C-alpha positions as CSV (number, residue, x, y, z in Angstrom):
1,X,29.6,16.2,-58.7
2,X,26.6,17.2,-57.7
3,X,25.3,18.1,-54.3
4,X,21.7,17.1,-53.9
5,X,19.9,17.7,-51.3
6,X,16.7,16.1,-49.4
7,X,13.6,18.6,-48.8
8,X,12.5,18.9,-45.3
9,X,16.3,17.6,-43.6
10,X,16.3,20.4,-41.5
11,X,13.1,20.1,-40.2
12,X,13.7,16.3,-39.4
13,X,17.3,16.8,-37.3
14,X,15.6,20.5,-35.6
15,X,13.1,17.7,-34.2
16,X,15.6,14.8,-33.4
17,X,17.4,17.2,-31.9
18,X,14.1,18.0,-29.6
19,X,13.9,14.5,-28.9
20,X,16.8,14.6,-26.4
21,X,15.0,16.8,-24.5
22,X,12.1,14.7,-23.7
23,X,10.2,14.8,-20.8
24,X,11.2,12.1,-18.0
25,X,7.7,12.3,-17.0
26,X,6.8,11.1,-20.5
27,X,8.9,8.5,-20.0
28,X,7.4,7.1,-16.8
29,X,3.5,7.8,-17.8
30,X,4.1,5.5,-20.6
31,X,6.0,2.5,-18.0
32,X,2.6,2.7,-15.8
33,X,0.7,2.4,-18.4
34,X,1.5,-1.1,-19.4
35,X,2.3,-2.5,-16.0
36,X,-1.6,-1.4,-15.0
37,X,-2.3,-3.3,-17.8
38,X,-0.3,-6.0,-16.7
39,X,-1.5,-6.1,-13.0
40,X,-5.3,-5.5,-14.7
41,X,-4.7,-9.2,-16.6
42,X,-2.4,-10.9,-13.5
43,X,-6.1,-9.4,-11.3
44,X,-8.4,-11.2,-14.4
45,X,-6.9,-14.6,-14.0
46,X,-6.5,-14.9,-10.3
47,X,-9.2,-17.4,-9.7
48,X,-8.7,-19.0,-6.6
49,X,-8.9,-22.8,-6.1
50,X,-12.0,-23.5,-3.5
51,X,-12.1,-19.7,-2.4
52,X,-8.9,-20.4,-0.1
53,X,-5.3,-21.7,-0.6
54,X,-3.8,-23.7,1.8
55,X,0.2,-22.4,3.0
56,X,3.4,-23.5,1.7
57,X,4.0,-26.2,4.3
58,X,0.8,-27.3,3.9
59,X,0.3,-25.4,7.2
60,X,-3.4,-25.1,8.4
61,X,-3.1,-20.8,8.2
62,X,-5.3,-20.5,4.8
63,X,-5.5,-17.5,3.2
64,X,-8.9,-16.3,1.4
65,X,-8.5,-16.0,-2.1
66,X,-9.5,-12.7,-2.0
67,X,-6.6,-11.9,0.2
68,X,-4.4,-11.8,-2.5
69,X,-6.4,-9.7,-4.8
70,X,-6.5,-7.1,-2.2
71,X,-2.9,-7.3,-1.3
72,X,-1.8,-6.8,-5.6
73,X,-0.4,-3.3,-6.7
74,X,2.2,-1.5,-8.5
75,X,4.9,-1.1,-7.1
76,X,8.1,1.4,-8.5
77,X,11.4,0.5,-8.0
78,X,14.0,2.7,-7.2
79,X,16.4,3.0,-10.7
80,X,18.9,5.4,-12.2
81,X,17.3,8.4,-13.6
82,X,16.0,7.6,-17.0
83,X,14.8,4.5,-16.6
84,X,11.6,3.5,-14.8
85,X,10.7,0.1,-14.1
86,X,7.4,-1.3,-12.2
87,X,7.0,-4.6,-10.8
88,X,3.3,-6.3,-9.1
89,X,4.2,-6.3,-5.4
90,X,2.2,-9.3,-3.9
91,X,2.4,-11.2,-0.3
92,X,5.3,-13.7,-0.4
93,X,2.6,-16.1,-0.8
94,X,1.6,-15.3,-4.5
95,X,4.8,-16.7,-6.1
96,X,3.4,-20.5,-5.0
97,X,0.3,-19.7,-5.7
98,X,1.2,-18.8,-9.4
99,X,4.1,-21.3,-9.7
100,X,3.0,-24.1,-8.0
101,X,4.8,-26.3,-5.0
102,X,5.1,-29.4,-3.3
103,X,3.9,-30.7,0.1
104,X,5.1,-31.6,2.8
105,X,4.0,-35.6,1.9
106,X,5.4,-34.6,-1.6
107,X,2.3,-33.7,-3.6
108,X,2.8,-31.2,-6.1
109,X,0.5,-28.6,-7.0
110,X,0.5,-27.1,-9.7
111,X,0.6,-22.8,-10.1
112,X,-1.9,-20.9,-11.7
113,X,0.3,-19.0,-13.1
114,X,-1.6,-16.0,-13.0
115,X,1.3,-13.3,-13.1
116,X,3.0,-15.4,-15.8
117,X,-0.1,-15.3,-18.0
118,X,-0.9,-11.4,-17.8
119,X,2.2,-10.9,-19.4
120,X,2.9,-13.9,-21.8
121,X,-1.5,-13.9,-22.9
122,X,-1.6,-10.1,-23.4
123,X,1.9,-9.0,-24.4
124,X,1.3,-7.5,-27.7
125,X,-2.0,-5.6,-26.2
126,X,0.6,-4.0,-23.4
127,X,3.1,-3.6,-25.9
128,X,0.9,-1.7,-28.2
129,X,-1.1,0.6,-25.4
130,X,3.0,1.6,-23.8
131,X,3.8,2.4,-27.4
132,X,0.7,5.2,-27.8
133,X,1.0,6.2,-24.5
134,X,5.0,7.3,-25.2
135,X,4.1,8.5,-28.7
136,X,1.4,10.7,-27.6
137,X,3.9,12.3,-25.3
138,X,6.6,12.4,-27.5
139,X,3.8,14.2,-30.0
140,X,3.3,16.8,-27.9
141,X,6.8,17.9,-27.0
142,X,7.8,17.3,-30.6
143,X,5.0,18.0,-32.6
144,X,2.6,16.4,-34.6
145,X,4.2,14.2,-37.5
């Protein structure tokens, strides 16, 4: 019986062992890169209808279209070590602007879906940027390919 060897296997195993020690900051930075892109796409999709948004109950309370843009920001959710989750934090009326609503009189107001489209229409771009950032961080720890 002959024993076969794979050239460079010891180096490969050593690099995999180095991956166990990848700092959390590398993963966090990659996650934040993707989240910032999603937020920017959501802001680009945000177009106020007639410059204002009537409240959920059809009340006279009105919010200028620019107000929603000013309130949108990234929020890091508390999570266990090794996991980082970012959410787009905004005001209570953003979900009605995004998803739509029904007035007291029964009239359906269609939402603009600015959050949904930020992710669904730009998923590949966000994923690519996230992986690129993650790859850069891993290369710093493990070394170039």
